[in-house]
C-alpha positions in Angstrom: 43.0 187.2 109.4 41.9 190.5 107.5 41.1 193.7 109.9 37.0 193.0 110.0 37.5 189.4 111.0 40.1 190.5 113.7 37.8 193.2 115.0 34.9 190.9 115.3 37.4 188.7 117.1 38.3 191.0 119.5 34.6 192.5 119.9 33.4 188.6 120.9 32.9 187.8 124.3 34.8 185.5 125.6 33.9 181.5 126.9 34.2 180.0 130.2 36.9 177.6 128.7 39.3 180.5 127.5 42.6 180.2 128.2 45.6 182.7 129.8 44.6 185.8 131.0 41.1 185.1 129.7 40.5 182.8 131.9 42.0 184.9 134.7 39.2 187.8 134.3 36.6 185.3 133.7 37.8 183.5 137.3 38.4 187.1 139.0 34.4 188.2 137.7 32.9 185.0 138.8 34.5 185.1 142.2 33.7 188.7 142.5 29.9 188.8 140.8 31.6 191.5 138.4 30.8 190.7 135.2 33.0 192.6 132.9 31.5 191.3 129.7 28.2 192.5 130.8 30.2 196.0 131.3 32.1 195.6 127.3 28.4 194.8 126.2 27.2 197.9 127.9 30.1 199.9 125.9 29.3 197.9 122.9 25.5 198.6 122.6 26.0 202.6 122.8 28.8 202.5 120.6 26.9 205.2 118.3 26.7 207.4 121.1 30.4 207.3 122.0 31.4 207.8 118.4 28.8 210.8 118.0 30.4 212.5 121.3 33.8 212.0 119.7 32.2 213.9 116.5 30.7 216.6 119.3 33.7 217.3 120.7 35.9 216.8 117.3 33.7 220.1 115.8 34.0 222.5 118.9 37.8 222.0 119.8 39.1 224.3 123.0 42.6 225.3 123.4 44.9 224.7 126.8 43.2 225.5 130.1 40.3 227.1 128.4 38.1 223.9 128.0 34.9 225.0 129.4 32.3 223.8 127.5 34.3 220.1 127.2 34.6 220.6 130.8 31.2 221.2 131.6 29.9 218.4 129.0 31.8 215.9 130.3 30.7 216.7 133.8 27.0 217.1 132.8 27.7 213.2 131.4 29.8 212.1 134.3 26.6 212.7 136.4 24.0 211.2 134.3 26.2 207.8 134.8 25.8 208.1 138.7 29.2 209.3 139.3 30.7 211.5 142.4 31.7 214.7 140.1 34.1 217.5 140.6 34.7 220.7 138.6 36.8 223.6 138.6 39.8 221.0 139.9 43.4 222.7 139.7 44.5 225.0 142.0 46.2 227.1 139.5 44.0 227.2 136.3 40.6 225.2 138.0 39.7 223.5 134.5 39.8 219.5 135.4 37.0 217.3 136.0 37.3 214.3 138.4 34.6 212.0 138.4 34.7 209.2 141.3 32.9 205.9 140.8 32.9 204.3 144.4 32.3 200.5 144.1 30.1 198.1 146.3 33.2 196.9 148.4 35.6 198.8 150.0 39.4 198.0 147.7 41.7 199.6 145.7 42.1 202.8 143.8 42.8 203.4 140.3 43.1 206.3 138.0 42.6 206.7 134.4 43.1 209.6 132.4 41.9 211.2 129.4 42.8 215.0 127.8 40.6 217.4 126.5 42.0 220.1 124.7 43.3 220.4 120.9 46.1 222.1 119.7 46.2 225.2 117.6 45.8 223.2 113.9 43.7 224.3 111.0 41.7 221.4 109.9 42.4 221.2 106.4 39.8 218.4 105.5 36.0 218.9 104.4 34.4 216.4 107.0 30.7 217.1 108.2 32.1 216.9 111.7 35.3 219.0 110.8 36.7 221.7 113.1 34.1 224.5 113.5 36.4 226.9 115.5 38.9 228.4 113.3 42.8 227.6 114.4 42.0 224.9 116.4 41.8 221.0 115.9 41.5 218.0 117.7 44.5 216.6 115.7 46.2 214.7 118.6 42.9 212.7 119.3 41.6 214.0 122.5 38.2 214.1 121.5 38.3 210.4 121.1 40.5 210.2 124.2 37.6 211.8 126.2 34.9 209.9 124.4 36.8 206.6 125.3 36.7 207.0 128.8 33.2 208.8 129.0 32.3 205.4 127.9 34.2 203.2 130.2 33.2 205.1 132.9 29.1 204.2 131.9 29.8 200.9 131.5 31.6 200.5 135.0 28.8 202.5 136.7 26.4 199.6 135.4 28.5 197.3 137.9 28.6 199.6 140.7 27.9 197.1 143.2 29.8 194.5 142.3 33.1 196.6 142.2 35.5 196.2 144.7 37.1 199.1 145.1 37.6 202.7 143.5 37.6 204.4 139.9 39.2 207.9 139.4 38.2 209.3 136.0 40.3 212.3 135.5 40.1 214.5 132.4 42.9 217.2 132.1 42.9 220.6 130.3 46.2 221.5 128.7 47.8 218.4 128.3 49.5 220.3 124.3 51.3 222.8 126.3 51.8 225.2 129.0 50.6 228.6 130.4 51.6 230.9 132.9 50.0 230.7 136.3 48.1 233.2 137.8 49.4 232.2 141.3 53.0 232.0 140.4 53.7 232.6 137.1 55.2 229.5 136.6 54.7 227.6 132.9 52.2 224.6 134.1 50.6 222.2 132.1 47.4 220.6 133.3 48.6 217.3 134.3 51.1 219.2 136.5 48.6 221.5 138.1 45.7 219.1 138.4 48.6 216.5 140.1 50.0 219.2 142.4 46.5 219.9 143.5 45.6 216.3 144.5 43.9 214.7 141.5 46.3 211.8 142.0 46.8 211.3 145.8 45.8 207.9 147.2 45.7 205.8 144.1 47.3 202.7 143.5 47.6 202.7 140.0 47.4 204.9 136.9 46.6 204.4 133.6 45.7 206.0 130.2 45.2 205.8 126.4 46.5 207.6 123.3 45.5 207.0 119.6 48.2 206.0 117.8 47.8 206.2 113.8 51.1 204.0 113.4 49.2 201.3 114.3 46.3 199.7 112.6 42.4 199.7 114.3 42.6 196.4 116.5 46.1 196.9 117.6 47.6 197.7 120.8 51.2 198.8 121.9 53.0 199.7 124.9 56.1 200.6 125.5 58.6 198.5 127.8 59.9 201.4 129.8 60.9 205.0 128.3 57.9 205.8 126.6 57.8 209.7 126.1 60.6 212.4 126.5 60.6 215.1 128.7 59.5 217.7 126.0 60.7 221.0 127.9 59.0 224.2 126.2 61.3 227.3 126.8 61.0 231.0 125.6 64.3 233.8 125.8 62.9 237.6 125.9 66.0 239.6 125.2 65.7 243.2 126.0 68.0 245.9 124.9 67.1 249.6 123.3 65.8 250.9 120.5 67.3 253.1 118.3 68.0 254.4 114.8 70.3 252.3 111.9 72.3 255.5 111.8 73.6 255.5 115.4 73.8 251.7 116.5 76.4 252.3 119.0 73.8 254.4 120.7 71.5 251.3 120.8 71.5 248.0 122.3 70.0 245.1 119.7 68.0 242.6 121.1 67.9 241.1 117.3 71.2 240.3 117.3 71.5 239.0 120.6 68.5 236.5 120.1 70.2 235.9 116.1 73.4 234.6 117.8 71.8 232.9 120.9 69.6 231.1 118.1 73.0 229.8 116.3 75.4 229.6 119.4 72.8 227.8 121.7 72.9 224.6 119.2 76.8 223.8 119.6 76.2 224.5 123.7 73.5 221.8 123.6 75.5 219.2 121.7 78.8 219.8 123.7 76.6 219.8 127.1 75.1 216.3 126.1 76.1 212.9 126.4 76.6 211.3 122.8 74.8 207.8 124.0 71.7 209.8 125.1 68.7 210.9 123.2 68.4 214.5 122.6 66.5 216.7 120.3 66.8 220.2 120.5 65.2 223.0 118.2 63.6 226.6 118.1 60.5 227.4 116.5 59.6 230.7 116.5 61.7 234.0 116.8 60.1 237.3 116.7 61.8 241.2 116.7 61.4 244.7 115.9 58.8 246.6 114.8 60.4 247.8 111.5 63.2 247.7 109.0 64.8 250.9 109.6 64.7 250.3 113.4 66.7 248.4 116.1 64.6 246.5 118.0 64.5 247.0 121.7 62.9 243.5 122.5 63.0 239.8 121.0 62.1 236.8 121.7 63.1 232.9 121.0 61.3 230.1 121.6 61.8 226.5 121.1 61.8 223.1 122.7 64.5 220.2 124.0 63.8 216.3 124.4 65.7 214.2 126.5 64.7 211.3 129.0 67.7 211.4 131.9 66.0 214.2 134.6 69.7 215.3 135.0 70.0 215.8 131.0 67.0 218.2 131.2 68.4 220.3 134.3 71.9 220.4 132.7 70.6 221.7 129.5 68.3 224.1 131.0 71.4 225.4 132.4 73.6 225.6 129.5 70.9 227.8 127.5 70.6 230.2 130.5 74.2 230.3 130.0 74.4 231.1 126.5 71.7 232.9 126.5 73.1 235.1 129.6 76.6 235.6 127.4 74.8 236.7 124.1 72.6 239.8 125.9 75.6 240.9 127.9 78.1 240.9 124.9 75.7 243.3 123.2 74.7 245.2 126.5 71.5 244.0 126.9 69.6 241.7 129.4 67.3 238.2 129.2 65.0 236.9 130.9 64.6 232.8 130.4 60.7 231.3 130.6 60.6 227.2 131.2 58.0 224.8 131.0 59.7 221.6 132.7 59.2 218.4 130.9 59.4 215.0 132.6 60.0 211.4 130.9 57.2 209.4 130.7 58.5 205.9 132.2 56.3 202.6 132.6 56.2 200.9 135.4 57.1 197.1 134.6 54.2 195.5 136.5 52.0 197.8 135.0 53.2 196.8 131.4 52.4 193.2 132.1 49.1 194.0 133.4 48.4 195.9 130.1 49.5 193.2 127.8 47.7 190.7 129.5 44.4 193.2 129.6 45.1 194.2 126.1 45.3 190.7 124.7 41.5 190.3 125.8 40.4 193.2 124.2 42.3 192.7 120.8 43.7 189.5 120.7 47.4 188.2 122.3 48.8 188.4 118.5 47.9 192.3 118.3 49.4 193.3 121.8 52.9 194.7 120.8 56.0 195.7 123.3 57.7 198.6 122.3 61.5 199.2 123.0 61.6 202.1 121.1 60.8 205.4 123.2 59.4 208.5 121.3 60.3 211.8 122.2 56.9 213.3 121.9 56.1 214.6 125.2 53.2 213.6 127.7 52.8 215.0 131.1 50.7 212.0 132.2 54.6 211.4 133.4 53.2 213.8 136.6 50.7 211.0 137.6 53.1 208.2 137.5 54.7 210.2 140.4 52.4 209.2 142.5 51.6 205.9 141.6 53.0 203.0 138.8 51.3 202.6 135.8 51.6 202.9 132.0 50.5 204.8 128.7 48.8 202.4 126.1 48.7 203.4 122.6 45.9 202.5 120.5 45.6 201.8 116.8 43.4 204.2 114.4 44.8 203.5 111.4 42.8 202.7 108.2 45.0 202.8 105.3 42.0 201.5 102.9 39.8 204.8 104.3 42.7 207.2 103.9 43.0 207.2 107.3 46.6 207.3 107.6 47.9 210.7 108.5 50.2 211.3 111.9 49.6 213.4 114.9 49.1 216.9 114.8 48.6 216.6 110.9 45.6 219.1 109.9 44.3 216.2 107.8 43.9 214.0 111.0 41.8 211.5 111.4 41.0 208.0 112.9 39.2 204.9 112.8 36.4 205.2 115.1 35.8 202.0 116.0 38.8 202.4 118.2 36.5 204.0 120.3 34.8 201.6 122.0 38.1 199.2 122.0 39.8 201.7 123.9 36.8 202.2 126.5 36.4 198.8 126.7 40.5 198.2 127.5 40.1 201.0 129.9 37.1 199.1 131.2 39.1 195.8 132.0 42.3 197.1 132.9 40.0 198.9 135.8 38.4 195.9 136.5 41.7 193.1 136.4 44.0 195.6 138.5 41.0 196.2 141.4 40.6 192.6 141.6 43.9 191.1 141.6 46.4 194.6 141.7 49.5 193.8 139.7 49.2 190.0 140.2 
């Protein structure tokens, strides 16, 4: 089936004679008066609006927790759709937005999450909707995630009285990284801040979508269990004593401390890691000194490591701290470590089954894949899955014929915008199916 036929098939309304999960959803809708097909039609009818919204966000990207404009726009639209809205969510940074859609009848609560921030990447393409902010670009697709979830909120709000239960729409900042909390100084990402602040309390399930350029538009994938690694970011600040190159014995060279650490840490982590476990360790930045003829009194080393087991994550941290302390002591200095601890994203088996069945209704069963090989990328949606079972789903956005082939975080990244309505309908069907039947 060619792509145009596939998308037309995936978008078509299902008949009462549909088989498999299509038939189950039809029966559920008929039994509860919830017309999920009408929800999807409402989303489709305003597809150009969702595309325009994605482009609006793409033109004006915001970094980490500095998402004030995006958050205000999200809150404005959620209110227009008739949802209860909380702004300033997050006890540490206060930059999240939560919209609540309460159905006409009591029932379960499902959380759907989108991320609003962009990575610090300079866009290279000259698109008419390209980034207008120097050094920032929605190269990870978060602009599309936000548009998808807003479209789903709109569609489901049209059937509010027929909905049994509650849908919580969470729009979070800072998925791309972390910042020191103004409260306790600890590095926190947006997902961790929101979850620790109660944004996911009392939920029964949680789902999130991520655009995936490795899949053609019209395709969907979900990891069977391990989806993404615990991506831990670290910073070691070495402190010594500045001095003249002619009298190195009177100084303590922080650059040497950092250089030895950068070399020795790789061996230390390799020895401490189980060879049967996937572990990725790398440095990304080293900064030291002020001049070529002055011994550096300060040096900073930044990097990340990625693993899946909680014990492995903690063991590597301990190894790095001991190695850094030894290198600092060897040259007469000290070291201050700082970590943003990662958390592995582990999909729930029942949630994966629900995603498969629901995804088949939107994309067609032949275009839904279950993946066994996890990614070493990181995702703080993992914190939400501490509160309830759920899964992250990967929505295809690749269109090779149009040159939409670049990976995430590439300065030429783009996505096939036909995927936005598909993602919105998937959000809506996940919510409808879970509220009616749970994971059954």
